[in-house]
C-alpha positions in Angstrom: 29.6 -42.0 34.2 27.7 -38.6 34.6 29.0 -35.1 33.8 27.5 -32.0 33.7 27.5 -28.8 31.7 26.3 -25.5 33.3 25.4 -22.5 31.1 26.3 -19.3 33.0 23.7 -17.2 31.1 23.4 -13.2 31.5 19.9 -13.9 32.8 19.6 -17.2 34.0 21.9 -20.1 35.0 21.5 -23.9 33.4 22.5 -27.2 34.1 22.1 -30.5 32.5 23.4 -33.6 33.9 24.2 -36.3 30.8 24.5 -40.2 32.2 25.9 -42.9 29.8 23.5 -45.7 28.8 24.0 -49.4 28.2 22.8 -50.0 24.7 23.1 -53.7 23.4 25.1 -53.8 20.3 26.3 -50.5 19.9 30.0 -50.0 19.8 29.8 -46.2 20.4 29.1 -44.3 24.1 25.6 -43.2 24.2 24.3 -41.2 26.4 20.8 -39.4 27.9 19.8 -36.6 30.2 19.7 -37.3 33.4 17.9 -34.2 34.7 18.1 -30.1 34.3 17.8 -27.2 36.2 17.4 -23.4 35.8 17.8 -20.6 38.1 17.3 -16.9 38.5 20.8 -15.2 40.0 18.5 -12.6 41.6 21.1 -11.0 44.5 23.6 -13.9 43.9 27.0 -13.0 42.9 28.1 -15.6 39.9 30.4 -17.3 42.0 27.5 -18.0 44.4 24.8 -18.6 41.3 27.0 -21.2 39.9 27.4 -22.9 43.2 24.0 -22.8 43.9 23.0 -24.0 40.9 25.1 -27.4 40.5 24.2 -28.0 44.1 20.1 -27.7 43.7 20.6 -29.3 40.4 22.5 -32.2 41.8 19.6 -32.3 44.5 16.5 -32.4 41.8 18.6 -35.3 40.1 19.3 -37.3 43.1 22.9 -37.3 42.7 26.1 -36.5 44.7 29.0 -34.3 44.0 31.1 -37.4 43.6 28.9 -39.0 40.8 29.8 -36.0 38.7 33.0 -37.0 36.7 33.6 -33.7 34.9 32.1 -30.4 34.4 32.2 -27.9 31.5 30.9 -24.5 31.7 29.6 -22.0 28.9 28.1 -18.8 28.7 29.2 -15.5 29.7 30.0 -16.0 32.8 31.8 -19.1 32.1 34.9 -18.1 33.4 33.4 -17.1 36.8 32.6 -21.1 37.1 35.9 -22.2 39.6 34.7 -26.1 40.4 34.4 -26.4 36.2 37.1 -28.7 34.9 37.4 -26.5 31.9 35.2 -24.1 29.8 33.9 -23.7 26.1 32.8 -20.8 24.4 28.7 -20.5 23.7 29.1 -21.2 20.0 31.1 -24.3 20.8 28.5 -25.1 23.2 25.4 -24.4 21.5 26.5 -26.2 18.3 27.0 -29.2 20.0 23.6 -29.6 21.8 21.9 -28.6 18.2 23.3 -31.2 16.7 22.9 -33.7 19.5 18.9 -33.1 19.4 18.6 -32.4 15.8 21.7 -34.7 13.8 20.5 -33.3 10.3 21.1 -29.4 11.5 23.8 -27.8 9.9 22.4 -24.0 10.5 22.1 -23.0 14.0 20.2 -19.9 14.9 20.7 -19.1 18.8 18.7 -16.2 20.0 19.3 -15.5 23.8 18.0 -12.8 25.8 21.4 -10.5 25.2 22.7 -12.0 22.1 21.7 -13.6 18.7 23.9 -15.4 16.5 24.2 -17.8 13.4 26.1 -21.1 13.1 27.3 -23.1 10.7 28.2 -26.8 12.2 29.1 -30.1 10.7 27.6 -33.6 11.3 30.1 -33.9 14.5 28.7 -30.7 15.6 31.5 -28.7 15.3 31.7 -25.4 14.4 32.6 -24.4 10.8 31.6 -20.7 11.1 29.8 -18.2 13.1 28.6 -14.7 13.2 27.1 -12.8 16.3 25.0 -9.6 16.7 27.4 -6.4 17.3 24.8 -3.5 17.6 23.5 -3.9 21.7 21.0 -6.4 22.0 18.7 -5.5 18.6 18.6 -8.9 17.8 18.3 -10.6 20.9 15.5 -11.3 23.3 16.0 -8.1 25.5 15.0 -6.0 22.5 11.7 -7.4 22.0 11.5 -7.7 25.8 11.6 -3.8 25.7 9.2 -3.4 23.1 6.6 -5.2 24.8 7.2 -3.1 27.9 6.8 -0.1 26.0 3.3 -1.6 24.7 2.4 -2.3 28.4 2.2 -6.3 27.3 3.7 -9.2 28.6 6.4 -11.3 26.6 4.4 -14.2 26.2 1.1 -11.4 25.0 3.3 -9.3 22.6 4.4 -13.0 21.0 0.8 -13.9 20.5 -0.1 -10.6 19.4 2.3 -10.2 16.2 0.5 -13.7 15.6 -2.6 -11.4 14.7 -0.9 -9.2 12.3 -0.3 -9.5 8.7 1.2 -6.2 8.5 4.8 -5.4 7.3 5.9 -2.0 9.0 9.5 -1.1 8.6 11.7 -0.9 11.6 14.9 1.4 11.1 16.7 2.0 14.3 19.1 -0.1 15.2 19.3 0.6 19.0 16.6 -0.3 21.4 16.7 3.3 23.1 15.8 4.3 19.4 13.4 2.1 18.3 11.5 3.0 21.6 11.2 6.4 20.0 9.8 4.8 16.8 7.4 2.3 18.7 5.9 5.7 20.7 5.8 7.1 17.7 3.2 4.4 16.2 1.5 4.0 19.5 0.7 7.8 19.2 -0.5 7.5 15.3 -3.1 4.9 16.6 -1.4 1.8 15.2 -2.9 -1.5 16.3 -0.5 -2.7 19.2 -0.7 -6.4 17.2 0.9 -4.9 14.0 3.6 -3.0 16.2 4.8 -6.1 18.0 5.0 -7.7 14.6 7.2 -5.0 13.2 9.2 -5.6 16.2 9.7 -9.0 16.0 10.4 -8.8 12.2 12.9 -6.3 12.9 14.7 -8.8 15.1 14.4 -11.7 12.9 15.8 -9.1 10.2 19.1 -8.6 12.1 19.5 -12.3 13.1 19.0 -13.3 9.6 21.7 -11.2 8.4 23.9 -12.9 10.6 22.9 -16.5 9.8 23.2 -15.1 5.9 27.0 -14.1 6.9 27.8 -17.9 7.6 25.1 -19.5 4.8 21.9 -21.6 5.4 22.8 -25.1 4.7 20.7 -28.2 5.2 18.1 -28.0 8.3 17.6 -24.6 10.4 17.5 -25.3 14.2 16.7 -22.7 16.5 17.7 -22.3 20.0 17.5 -20.1 22.6 14.8 -18.4 24.8 13.2 -16.9 21.6 11.9 -20.4 20.9 9.0 -19.6 22.7 8.0 -16.9 21.2 5.8 -17.8 18.4 6.0 -14.4 16.7 9.6 -14.5 16.4 9.3 -17.7 14.9 7.0 -16.9 12.4 9.0 -13.8 11.5 12.4 -15.5 11.4 11.1 -18.7 9.0 10.0 -15.7 6.5 13.2 -13.6 6.8 15.3 -16.5 6.1 13.0 -17.8 3.2 13.0 -21.3 4.6 10.0 -24.2 4.7 10.4 -25.0 8.2 12.8 -24.0 11.0 12.9 -26.7 13.6 12.2 -26.0 17.7 13.7 -28.3 20.3 12.3 -29.6 23.2 14.1 -27.5 26.3 15.5 -24.7 23.9 17.2 -22.9 26.6 19.2 -25.8 27.7 20.8 -26.7 24.6 24.3 -24.9 25.6 24.4 -26.6 28.7 23.8 -29.9 27.1 26.4 -29.0 24.7 28.9 -28.6 27.3 28.0 -31.6 29.0 28.2 -33.8 25.6 31.6 -31.9 25.5 32.6 -32.8 28.9 31.9 -36.7 27.7 34.3 -36.3 25.0 37.0 -35.3 27.0 36.1 -37.7 29.9 36.2 -40.3 27.5 39.6 -39.0 25.1 
């Protein structure tokens, strides 16, 4: 049996296919990733993007549509995935996928392009509590991306530059527009770019940390979403949370799609 999860995000569409594995002597079902696919919608509308992501993903994995027994959608555009059997929230999908990747995880930090959230999960990957960002993109990746453009750096260069700084420069703005003004002021005062980059990532981490603390930090901490790929943010988040280690999963951008595919397996076998 093969199921699929499709995550209709604000910037990208991700699809994960799961297949049932034959594990001798194991009474419970075991699942493994059959394949995954990511696409950028560009000029496509959400309906067309979902159709293309599924078709391209199946082609890449050598699957036909009749082999996929159930599809669950998640993400900001989940309601527009017409072919999905059902949909679930990003919070539910993120928690389920994160605990699958790290069974000891209880604190899930999800930071993507437009949203950041803290999630408390139980051992089954069910959501116990969660808190999300409420002030534009100040607690998400788009904030860092905007500040990187202000410094004329790529996002990769921005993250790497922050690692070369050990200064703490408070950034008080709660909005991307006003934060850009703070960055411009720092540039005009000849503040090194690496110090500004660290200041921005510290600010994002501080806001994310505030969400996580609202639900409580328990057990192992796992970070999912695109900001896993920013080493400067990972350092800032670890420092803000005051923990020794933040776990970084493989294929972090696909964790919510993975969670949706896992929820599809539960519905299929119910």
